[in-house]
N, C-alpha and C positions, 0 to 999 in steps of 0.2 A: 734219904736223899730223894728218892723217886716221889715220895708223898708231897714234896715241895714243888715238883715239876709236873703236875697233872696236865697242864696246858701245852707241854712241849710237843713240837711237830716233827722234829728230826732228832734221831739218836745215832751216835757213832761210837763204836767201841773198837779200839785198835790195840792189839797186843795186851789184852787184859787177862793175864794168866790167872787172876783170882775170880773172874766172872764165871761162876758155876750156875747150875740150874736153879738152885735156891735163891741166889742173889738176883739172877735175871728175872725170876718170877715176881719180884717186887715191882718190876717195870709194867706189870699188867694194869696198874692203876693209871698209867698214862694213856688214856683212851684216844687221844687225838694225834697219835704218832702217824705221820704219813710216809716217813722215810726212815729206814733202819739200815745201818751199815755195821757189819761184824767182820773183823779181820784179825786173825791170830788169836782167837778166843778158844783155846784148846780144851778147856774144861766143860764148855757148854755142849750139850748133846742135842740130838734131833728132837727128843721128847721135850727138853727144856725150851727150845725154840718154838715148837708147836704150841705148847701150853700158853705162851704169851701172845704170839702173833695172831692166833685164831680169835682172840678177844679184841684185837684192834681193828675196828670196822673201817677206819679211814686210811689204812696202810695201802700205799700205791707203789712203793719202791723198796726193793730188798736187795742188799748186797751181802753175800756170804763168801768170804775168801779165807782159805787156810785155817779153817776151824775143824781140826782132825776128828772130833767126835760127833760131827754132824755128817751123816752118811746118806748118800743117794738111796741105798737099799732100804733105809728105814723111813722114807717119806710116805706117809699115809695118803690115801685118796683125798682127804679133806685139805691137805696142804697142796697137793698137785692142782686141785681145783682153784684154790686161792692164787697160786702162782700164775695160772693162766690168765687172770684178769689184771695183773700188775701192769702199770705203765712202764716200769723199768725193773729188770731182774738180772743180776749178775750172780751166777751160781757156780762157784768153784770152792766148795768146802774143803777139798783136799786135793792133792796132786793126782789122785786116781780118778777124779771126776773129769773125764775127758770130753764130754759132750758140751759144746759151747752153749752158754746160757741163752743166747739169742734163738736157739733151735728148740728149747724146751716148749712142749705143748704143740709143736707143729707137726710132729710125726717124722720130721727130717732127722737124719743122723741115726735112725734106728735101722737095724738090720731088716732088709726087705723094703725099706721106704723107697719110693720112686720120685725122681725130680724131673727127668726128661721123658718125654713121650716119643715113641718111635713113629715115624711118619711113613 
């Protein structure tokens, strides 16, 4: 399927219980993807996500919601760097991911971060 869609610019997977790392790895041939949305893809892992999106040089928008095997604690520096340059990022891979995606990369929301200055 992915071999026929090499020029695709947007991909959205919702409640794809059969989408695992091996199946998702086939999407790496779609080099022009600018927007990816994953919701309810419970078999896909952080490693599976990383292996594909690092090869997509035109990716600007990422949405990951309710994908229980994609974990904040497993995000390597290479993905963190990539996330910081996205035009749009919604990051809620599981219900334990409490930091709003709009704060990622800003330093806000982390313990010890300061927003207001004392005068």
